[in-house]
VEXVO-403948 format. One line per field, with one value per residue (C-alpha): residue number from 1; residue in three letters; x, y, z. Coordinates in steps of 0.05 Angstrom, whole numbers, always signed. Layout:
n <- [NUM, ...];
res <- [Ala, ...];
x <- [X, ...];
y <- [Y, ...];
z <- [Z, ...];
// end
This chain:
n <- [1, 2, 3, 4, 5, 6, 7, 8, 9, 10, 11, 12, 13, 14, 15, 16, 17, 18, 19, 20, 21, 22, 23, 24, 25, 26, 27, 28, 29, 30, 31, 32, 33, 34, 35, 36, 37, 38, 39, 40, 41, 42, 43, 44, 45, 46, 47, 48, 49, 50, 51, 52, 53, 54, 55, 56, 57, 58, 59, 60, 61, 62, 63, 64, 65, 66, 67, 68, 69, 70, 71, 72, 73, 74, 75, 76, 77, 78, 79, 80, 81, 82, 83, 84, 85, 86, 87, 88, 89, 90, 91, 92, 93, 94, 95, 96, 97, 98, 99, 100, 101, 102, 103, 104, 105, 106, 107, 108, 109, 110, 111, 112, 113, 114, 115, 116, 117, 118, 119, 120, 121, 122, 123, 124, 125, 126, 127, 128, 129, 130, 131, 132, 133, 134, 135, 136, 137, 138, 139, 140, 141, 142, 143, 144, 145, 146, 147, 148, 149, 150, 151, 152, 153, 154, 155, 156, 157, 158, 159, 160, 161, 162, 163, 164, 165, 166, 167, 168, 169, 170, 171, 172, 173, 174, 175, 176, 177, 178, 179, 180, 181, 182, 183, 184, 185, 186, 187, 188, 189, 190, 191, 192, 193, 194, 195, 196, 197, 198, 199, 200, 201, 202, 203, 204, 205, 206, 207, 208, 209, 210, 211, 212, 213, 214, 215, 216, 217, 218, 219, 220, 221, 222, 223, 224, 225, 226, 227, 228, 229, 230, 231, 232, 233, 234, 235, 236, 237, 238, 239, 240, 241, 242, 243, 244, 245, 246, 247, 248, 249, 250, 251, 252, 253, 254, 255, 256, 257, 258, 259, 260, 261, 262, 263, 264, 265, 266, 267, 268, 269, 270, 271, 272, 273, 274, 275, 276, 277, 278, 279, 280, 281, 282, 283, 284, 285, 286, 287, 288, 289, 290, 291, 292, 293, 294, 295, 296, 297, 298, 299, 300, 301, 302, 303, 304];
res <- [Met, Ile, Ala, Lys, Ile, Ile, Leu, Thr, Val, Val, Val, Ile, Val, Ala, Leu, Leu, Gly, Gly, Ile, Lys, Ala, Tyr, Phe, Val, Val, Arg, Ala, Ala, Gln, Gln, Leu, Ala, His, Thr, Leu, Leu, Tyr, Pro, Gln, Arg, Ile, Arg, Pro, Gln, Gln, Thr, Pro, Ala, Asp, Phe, Gly, Phe, Ala, Asp, Trp, Glu, Asp, Val, Arg, Phe, Glu, Asn, Gly, Glu, Leu, Glu, Leu, Ala, Gly, Trp, Phe, Ile, Pro, Pro, Val, Glu, Gly, Ala, Asp, Gly, Ala, Thr, Leu, Ile, Leu, Leu, His, Gly, Trp, Ser, Ala, Asn, Arg, Ser, Glu, Leu, Leu, Asp, Gln, Ala, Gln, Leu, Leu, His, Arg, His, Gly, Tyr, Gly, Ile, Leu, Ala, Ile, Asp, Leu, Arg, Gly, His, Gly, Asp, Ser, Gly, Ala, Ala, Ala, Ser, Thr, Trp, Gly, Leu, Ala, Glu, Val, Ser, Asp, Val, Gln, Ala, Gly, Val, Asp, Tyr, Leu, Leu, Thr, Arg, Pro, Glu, Val, Asp, Pro, Glu, Arg, Leu, Gly, Val, Val, Gly, His, Ser, Met, Gly, Ala, Ala, Thr, Ala, Ile, Leu, Ala, Ala, Ala, Gln, Ile, Pro, Arg, Leu, Lys, Val, Val, Val, Ala, Glu, Ser, Ser, Tyr, Thr, Ala, Leu, Thr, Asp, Asn, Leu, Ala, Asn, Ile, Ile, Asn, Leu, Leu, Gly, Gly, Tyr, Pro, Ala, Tyr, Tyr, Ala, Pro, Leu, Val, Leu, Arg, Leu, Met, Glu, Arg, Asp, Thr, Gly, Leu, Ser, Leu, Gly, Glu, Ile, Gln, Pro, Ile, Ala, Gly, Val, Ala, Arg, Ile, Ser, Pro, Arg, Ala, Val, Leu, Leu, Val, Gln, Gly, Glu, Ala, Asp, Thr, Val, Val, Asn, Pro, Gly, His, Ala, Arg, Arg, Leu, Phe, Glu, Ala, Ala, Ala, Glu, Pro, Lys, Gln, Leu, Tyr, Leu, Val, Pro, Gly, Ala, Gly, His, Gly, Glu, Val, Phe, Ser, Ala, Asp, Pro, Ala, Gly, Phe, Glu, Gln, Gln, Val, Val, Pro, Phe, Leu, Asp, Arg, Tyr, Leu, Gly, Gln, Gln, Ala, Gln];
x <- [+217, +264, +257, +184, +191, +235, +188, +133, +169, +186, +115, +90, +146, +123, +53, +62, +107, +52, +2, +43, +54, -17, -34, +26, -5, -76, -51, -11, -76, -116, -63, -55, -130, -133, -74, -105, -178, -181, -243, -279, -290, -332, -322, -354, -333, -340, -309, -366, -347, -282, -313, -312, -372, -350, -337, -363, -370, -344, -336, -290, -271, -205, -217, -279, -268, -302, -264, -296, -266, -280, -256, -248, -229, -168, -183, -208, -152, -98, -55, -97, -49, -78, -61, -83, -89, -81, -98, -65, -85, -155, -171, -210, -208, -226, -161, -126, -184, -146, -87, -138, -165, -92, -71, -134, -126, -60, -100, -85, -143, -153, -172, -181, -186, -212, -160, -188, -221, -227, -280, -333, -291, -303, -279, -211, -153, -110, -39, +0, +20, +26, -38, -60, -12, -67, -113, -73, -71, -146, -143, -100, -144, -202, -165, -150, -224, -231, -225, -207, -144, -76, -53, +18, +12, -6, +20, +8, +10, +4, +4, +36, +13, -15, +53, +85, +33, +50, +123, +111, +66, +107, +162, +111, +67, +107, +49, +57, +108, +116, +107, +95, +107, +86, +109, +127, +164, +221, +196, +134, +184, +222, +162, +118, +147, +128, +61, +46, +72, +27, -33, -27, +39, +59, +139, +180, +183, +112, +127, +157, +96, +49, +81, +77, +4, -10, +23, -17, -80, -68, -20, +20, +91, +85, +158, +167, +133, +195, +188, +262, +274, +216, +240, +306, +272, +228, +280, +285, +211, +212, +201, +187, +190, +158, +165, +140, +206, +161, +127, +128, +90, +141, +208, +237, +296, +252, +246, +322, +340, +286, +320, +392, +361, +326, +360, +353, +310, +288, +278, +268, +220, +221, +170, +194, +147, +97, +74, +46, -10, +5, +54, +1, -34, +32, +56, +7, +46, +108, +74, +52, +120, +153, +103, +71, +135, +158, +96, +97, +167, +158, +86, +55, +70, +139, +151, +138];
y <- [+1034, +995, +937, +938, +945, +885, +843, +861, +843, +777, +763, +777, +737, +679, +686, +685, +623, +593, +613, +583, +523, +511, +518, +469, +418, +427, +423, +360, +329, +338, +310, +248, +237, +243, +193, +146, +158, +180, +199, +133, +123, +62, +29, +66, +10, -64, -123, -121, -54, -83, -140, -195, -246, -292, -254, -252, -194, -231, -222, -247, -242, -213, -223, -180, -139, -154, -144, -134, -163, -185, -257, -268, -342, -362, -378, -449, -499, -453, -474, -442, -383, -326, -254, -211, -142, -84, -12, +53, +98, +133, +85, +17, -47, -17, +20, -41, -64, -44, -86, -143, -148, -158, -205, -249, -247, -287, -338, -308, -310, -243, -228, -152, -130, -65, -54, -37, +28, +37, +20, -25, -57, -48, +12, +15, +59, +57, +37, +45, -27, -52, -83, -88, -150, -190, -165, -195, -264, -263, -260, -315, -355, -342, -363, -431, -443, -435, -503, -462, -438, -470, -456, -464, -409, -349, -277, -206, -144, -76, +1, +52, +35, -26, -38, -27, -77, -130, -129, -132, -187, -229, -224, -256, -300, -358, -376, -317, -340, -271, -198, -138, -73, -10, +53, +28, +75, +49, +69, +108, +155, +163, +193, +222, +293, +288, +263, +317, +368, +344, +343, +421, +446, +431, +433, +374, +391, +370, +297, +272, +303, +273, +205, +209, +229, +171, +121, +154, +143, +74, +44, +20, +29, +61, +78, +2, +5, -13, -47, -42, -84, -132, -137, -168, -226, -247, -289, -340, -316, -266, -192, -142, -71, -23, +55, +115, +161, +221, +203, +257, +224, +170, +192, +137, +137, +93, +40, +39, +29, -27, -61, -55, -85, -143, -209, -248, -265, -191, -144, -66, -38, +38, +72, +137, +198, +163, +197, +163, +112, +116, +59, +19, +77, +108, +45, -13, -53, -46, -65, -126, -144, -134, -159, -217, -257, -244, -275, -332, -350, -350, -364, -395, -459, -438, -443, -518];
z <- [+654, +610, +652, +644, +568, +565, +609, +563, +502, +533, +557, +485, +456, +504, +485, +407, +415, +455, +402, +347, +384, +397, +324, +306, +352, +329, +255, +272, +311, +244, +203, +245, +244, +167, +157, +204, +178, +109, +72, +53, -19, -39, -110, -162, -213, -211, -246, -291, -322, -343, -378, -324, -329, -275, -208, -139, -84, -24, +48, +97, +169, +202, +275, +290, +228, +162, +97, +30, -34, -106, -125, -197, -208, -251, -318, -329, -351, -324, -263, -208, -196, -158, -140, -80, -103, -53, -68, -38, +18, +11, -45, -54, -91, -154, -162, -196, -239, -300, -282, -257, -329, -360, -310, -314, -387, -374, -330, -263, -211, -170, -100, -98, -22, +12, +64, +133, +136, +60, +12, +38, +93, +166, +205, +232, +234, +170, +198, +131, +123, +197, +218, +143, +143, +181, +123, +76, +119, +123, +44, +41, +88, +47, -21, +15, +18, -57, -99, -164, -126, -124, -53, -73, -123, -89, -103, -80, -125, -87, -101, -55, +18, -14, -42, +30, +53, +4, +23, +95, +87, +45, +94, +142, +100, +67, +24, -18, -70, -113, -96, -144, -104, -143, -115, -40, +4, +41, +109, +132, +166, +103, +66, +121, +116, +38, +49, +99, +55, -5, +41, +59, +49, +119, +135, +148, +227, +233, +213, +283, +321, +271, +278, +356, +353, +305, +350, +410, +378, +353, +411, +352, +337, +267, +265, +251, +187, +144, +80, +67, +121, +98, +30, +49, +80, +19, -16, -39, -67, -118, -115, -173, -155, -203, -197, -238, -249, -245, -179, -134, -77, -70, -95, -146, -98, -53, -110, -117, -46, -38, -95, -64, +1, -36, -47, -108, -144, -154, -213, -219, -273, -277, -320, -351, -345, -298, -238, -179, -195, -266, -278, -316, -354, -375, -411, -410, -461, -427, -364, -391, -418, -353, -303, -337, -351, -285, -253, -302, -284, -211, -199, -268, -301, -316, -241, -238];
// end
């Protein structure tokens, strides 16, 4: 009788463990799908809403993938310096229009891109910076067709996933002379546990399984998304790391570690009280005082 009771308990425990494992895997699959294919949010604002009169809605190709963007030419009489703007995960090219307004006021041209699987660009998995490097390359190739643009004065500005992409792209695309990376993670694996916790309160032990499922679905080694390795390869081109000190999505420690890994010329700009996506809105005057002189020094006329 005791043996039967023990066996029954073992079977129940095994069944409960199996049920728990089933629900863990199902939840991890849903998380992986969400991270790879975020809800598509199309732009609700355009450059016209920010006072731009001279701008174009443009399309260009990355292989079989069509990418959407807005091109705002450099100010006439300026030096042709142009910046590619990259939004964060589950956002679109309108995310940095407030910054575009400021930067254009200082003469810079703008190409704001919808990265793959976002906004009005073609459907594809969001790979958190890995495949998106080729989207940036396609943007560079497009800018090289524009006579208003100086091909030797191209830079990239990105937020969050876009910041990670900016760093990875600059490490591989020599034409990008300057990088402004706002709230980048050091590596996807360093921040994945925090992301899935924010998405639904899931514990950290989900992260390795979610990453494995993402890699299975894409066929890509997403564990290789390591801006901290890429940032060390940008020098002698310049990198500015921007981070809100109240960011709970990407801990400020990421920016500090990226800054330590980067070679000169480099700059770190920490914004007190700013959360994720708030570095500009929290202190626009400070942003202008930090970012514009940096760009002017390494990309604008002062760089001559």
